[in-house]
N, C-alpha and C positions, 0 to 999 in steps of 0.2 A: 504494500500500500504506500502511495505517495504520502510523505509525512504531512504535507499541507492539507491533505484530505482526511487525516486520522481523526478518530473519535477523540474528544478532548474533555479533560476534567480540570477545572480551574478551582484552586483552593485558596483560602485565606484572604480573599478579596471582599470588599464591601459591595454587595449585590444590590443594585438599584434596578428593579424589574419593570418600572414604568406602569404598574397597575394601580398605584396609590398606596400599596402596602409599605410598611416601615422598612427602610433599608437595613440590612444586617450583614455581618460577616458570616458567610456560609459557602459551601462548595456548590458548583453548578456544572452539569454535564450535558454535552450535546455532541451530535454528529451533524447531519444536515438540518436537524430540528432540535429544539430544546428537549432534552430527555428528562431531566430531574434537577431539583435543588435540594439542599440540606442532606440529611442522612440518606435519602433515596438516591442522591447523586453518587455518594460513596458506595452504596450497594450496587449501583449500575456498573461502576468501574472495577469493583472487586474481582480479583482473579483473572482480569483481562490483561493481555500483553500487547494489545493494539491501541492502547489509550495514551495520548499525549497528556502529560501532567504539567500544569503551570502553577507556580507559586505567585499569587497576586498580592502578597503582603504590602500594605500601604497604598493599594490601588483601588479604584472604583471599577466594577464590572457592570456594564450597562448595555442596552440595545444600541446598535449602530445608529448614527445620526441620519436624519432624513431632511435634506434641503428641499423645501417645497417651493422654491422659486430660484431657478438657476438658468443660465444661458450658456450652454456648453459649446455652441457653435460659433460664438462671437469672437473668441480669442482676444479679449481684453483691449478693445479699441479705445483710443483716446477721444474719439468724436464719432458722431453719426456719419460724417463725411467719410471717415476711414472705414466704418462698418458697411456702408452702402456701396462704396465705389472701389474698395481695395481688397475684396475677397473673391477668390475663385472657388468654385464648388468642390472640385476634387481635392485641392490642397486643403480646403477648410475641413473636409472629412478626416484627412490624415492628421492635421493639427489637433482636431477635437479628440481623436483617439489617444493622442499624447496627453492632452490636458486633463482628460477624464481620469487618468491615473493619479494625478495630483489630488483630485477631489476624493477619490477612494482612499488614498493614503492619509488624508486628513481625518478619517473616521466616518466619512459619509458613505454609507452602504447603499443608500437609495436616494434618488433625486427626481424632481419634476422639472422638466425643461418647458417653460411656458410657450415659447415660440422659437423659430429656427430660421436661419438663412438657408435658402434653397430647401432641401429635405435632409440636411446633414444630420440633425438630431434623430430623425426617424431611422436613418440607416445605421447610425451609431448604436442606438437602442437594440436594433436587430443583430448587429455584429457582436455586441456584448452577450446577448441571449444565446447566440450561436457559438460562443467561445472563440470568436475570431480575435477579439481583443479583450482586455480586462478593464472593468469599471464598475461603478455602482449600477444596480438595476434602475431602469428609467421608465417614466412615462413622459409623453411629449405632446405638445401642441404643434400645429403646422405654422404657416404664416399667420401672424396676428391680423384680425380683420379690422380695417380702418374705414372711416369715411373720408371723403376728399378734403374735409376740413383739416384733417391731419391728426397727429399725436404729439409725441415729444420730440419730433425731428423738424418741426417748423416747415419752412419752404422746401426742404428736401423731399417731402412727401409729394408724390406726383398726383395729378388729378384723376388718374386711372392707372390700372395695371399693378404690377408688383415691383418692389425694390427692397433690398435688405431682408429684414425679417417680416415684412408686412405685405398685405394685399388690400388695395383700395376697393371697397364695394360701394357703388354709387346708387344703387336702386335695391328695392326689396327682392327683385328677381335675382340680382347679382349676389345678394346675401345668401339666398337659398342655394344657388348654384355653387358658390364657393364652399359652403359647408358640406354639400354633397361630394364635391371633388376631394375635399380633405378626408372625408370618411373613406373614400375609395383608396386614398394613398396610405391609410392606416394610422391616422392620428389617434391618440388616446383622449385628447381634450380639444375643445374649440376655445381659442382665446380672442377676446374682443377688447380693443383699446377704447374704452368708453369715454375717457377724457383726453384732452390735448391742450396744446399751447398755440396761440395765434398772435401775429404781430399787433401791437397797440390794443390788446384786449383790456377791458375795463375791470374785469373781475380779478381778484387776487388768486394766485395759484392756477390750476388747470380749469378748463371749462368742459362741460358735457357736450360731446359732439355726436351722440346717438340719441334718437328719441326713444321713449318707452316702447312705442309700438314696434320699432325696429329691433330693440332688445328682445321683446317677447317673441317676435317672429324667429329670431336666431335661436333662442332657447327651445322653442317648440320644434323647430327643424332638427336641431342637434339631438334632442331627446328622442324624437321619433326614430333616429338612427342609433340610439343607444349610447350617445356621446355626452359627457358632462361639459359644462360651460364655465369658464372663469373669465374674469374681467379686470383690467387695469382701471381702477377707480380712485382718483385723487381729488375728489371734492364731495360735498354732501349729497347733491342731487343724484350724481351717478351711482353712489353707493345705495341710496334709497331705491332708485329705479332698478338697479341690478338685482337687489334682493327681492323686490316685488315681482320682477319678471321671471324669477325662478333660477337665477344663477346658482351653480353648485359650489362655488368658491369665489371669494373676492380678494384680489391682490391690492394691498395698501389700505383702502378704506380710511384714508386720512381726512381730516377736517370735517368729520361727521357732525351734523346738527341733531336736534332731537328727533326729527322725522326719520333721518337716516338710521339713527340708533334704534328707534322703535321698529323699523323695517327689518334690520338684520336680526334683532331679537325675536320678532314675531316669526320669521321664516327660518331661524336658527342657521343662518348662512355662515359657513366656516370662513374665517378671515386669516389671510397671510399678510401681516402688516409690512414686512420687508423694509424695515427701517435701517438695515445695516449700511446700505449705500450712503444714506444721509448721515448716519452716525460716524462712519469713517471719515467722510469729507469734513463734517463739522468739527471733529476732534483733531484731525491730522491735516487739515487743509494747508496750513503753512508749510508743512514738511514736503508736500507733494505739489506745491505751486498752484493751488486752487485760489480762486478769487475770494476776497473777503465778503463779497455780496452773497456768493453761494454758501459760504460757511454760515453766515447769519440766517439765510433763508432756510437751510436744512435743519439747523438747530431749532428754529422756530416751528417748523413742521412737526418735529418730534415732540417738542414741548406742548404744542397746542392740540396734538392728536391723541396723546397717550391718556389723557383724562377720559375721553369718550371710549377709547379702546378698552380701558380697564373696566368701564361700566358694562361694556358688551361682554367681556370675559366673566365678570361677576354674575351676569344674567344667564350664563351657561353657554354662550356662543363658543363653538370650538375655535381654538387658535393654533396655527401651525407656524413653524419657523422657516423663513426663507431669507436669502441673502443677496439676491441679484448678482451672484458671482458670475463673472464673465466680462466685466468692464475693467478699465485701467484702475478704477477706484476700488474694485473688489476682485483682485486676481484669484485665479483658481488655487484652492488649497490653503488660502491665507485666512479668510474671515468667516468660515462656515459655522463658527461658534459665536460670532459677535451678536447675532440676534438674541441669543439667550441672555447676554449681558444687558441688552436694551430692555428685554422683558423684566429683568430683575431690577435694574437701576432706574428705569424710566416709567415702567408700568407698575412696579411694586409687587411683582410675583415673587414667590419664594424660589430658590434654586431648583427644588424638586418640581414645582409647577412648570417652570420654564423647560426643564428636562423632559417632562411629559409632552409638552408642545413640540419638542424637537424629535420625538421618537413615536410614541403611541399615536398622537394626533396627526403627525406627518403621514402616517399610513393612508390617510384619507386621499392624499394627492396621488397615491399609487393605486387607489381603489382596492387595497388589500388590508382593510381594517381587521379582518378576522384571521390574518395570516402573519402579520408583520408588526413590529414596533414595540413588543414587550418580550420579556423573558419567561413567559408562561409555557408550560409543557405543550409540545406540539407545534409551537410557532417556529417560523424559519429562524435558524440560528445566525442572525446578524448580531454580532457581539463585539464590543470594544473594551479594552482594558486600559484605563487612564491613570497615570500616576497622580496620587493625592485623592482627596475627598471632594469630588465634584458636587456632591449635595450641599456643600458649604461654599464652594467657589467655582462658578461655571467657567471662568476664564482659564481654568486648568485644561480645558478642552483645546485651547489654542496654543499652549506652551510648546516651544520646540522640544522635540524628543519626548514629549509627554504621552504620546500615543504609543503604548507599549506593545499591544497586540490588536489586530483587526481581523475579524472573521466575517466572511460573507457567505451565507448559506452553509456554515460550518467549515468552510475552507479558509485556511489561514492565508492572509495576504502578505506577500513579500514586501516589506517596507525597508529592508536593509540594502538591497541592490539599488544603486542610484539610477534615476532616470537619465536618459541622454540629455546633455546640455544643448539647448537650442541656440542657433546662431540666426542671423538675420535672413529674412525671406524677401526676394525681390518684389518691389511694388506692393508690399504688404502693409506698411505703415505710412501714414501721411508724413511727407517731408516738407517742412516750411521753408520758404525762401530765407526767412530770418525771424528772429523773435521780436525785433523792433523795426519800425520804418527807418530807412536810411535818410533822415532829414539832414539838412545842413547843420542844425543845432547838435544833432547826435554825432555826426561824422566829423564835422569841421570845428565844432565849438562856437559857431556863429550864432549869436542871439538876435 
């Protein structure tokens, strides 16, 4: 038997099973699925010579992380210009197969990729399932559905057609046709960009660019085909209308007012706040050269949104952890733990509550709530061993060398062999003429 596929007994670790039970130091046994905990785990391993034994003293044993909002096909662009005009389909797939290993090695054993350039994420999902390459298990959306008003890419969004990760749908007939086409291509989810930005808009933040009737049509069409729907919603009315229209999950749900809050509570619509992008930029903007305006804007979005988000959580609305990993602000393998810190420090959840959001609740994005996300007997054995007590400090999940062991489906992931070091790819990144205009004042000192 390959040692990576051996039956495993982990002893002396603090077991957090994500069921809500009190964590305790006890053994846990598994092969492809969780076999037993406590004395039953010792009985299961007794007398066997095919069992790998791990001493997890001083460590937390918990389910693998589930990143419920990732962009594995993007390859960390610095701008939408780079993402839309500097990516080639075949090379994007090869690069994604490299990057997804970084995600897995960070302890993320499952992810939801909300939208994709070309069909890269769908092909990567299938390649992982077929053991062509290694990575977390995945569910995927296709191109995000936009209206011609646009989304978060401003004037780069065309009036019709597809570009980057999006497809513009101009009419109700086009909405139905695109959803049916995506079903044919094998998507797991339909994603709709319900809000966007326009030049000289009067409203603060993003504006709603879909009508309720359009949202309801999209949901009904997708549901008839057995597909769930998620939406990018970054204002109050979009969150309200998405919940009322029957969305199966909402990404962001920031700036909720009372009507929006009542709608998500009434429909019990799961929320993936995905505030990691904003948190990283707001906290580390100076170090990465971000503008003071964006730092202040994103800090304000977190502060103003977390009060209502916490009220939704307290009312029983399911919360999942997503990180928007895939941009230059959120590189692969770096910040998949950061959303838990937002949940603890900004929303006021306990570490254990945040950990449940990143594991058990995350299984909703995979549509595997009955198979994944806890360490209950019979569940898929996605298990990570993390140095320290994560139930007291969730940032331990992000410490270098803190991820001691990672198992996906009971198979131990090799984290010791370094991944190949990437070098530059031709025409892959935006190259600026300069960082400043060459004015006479700048170049010659003439005032």
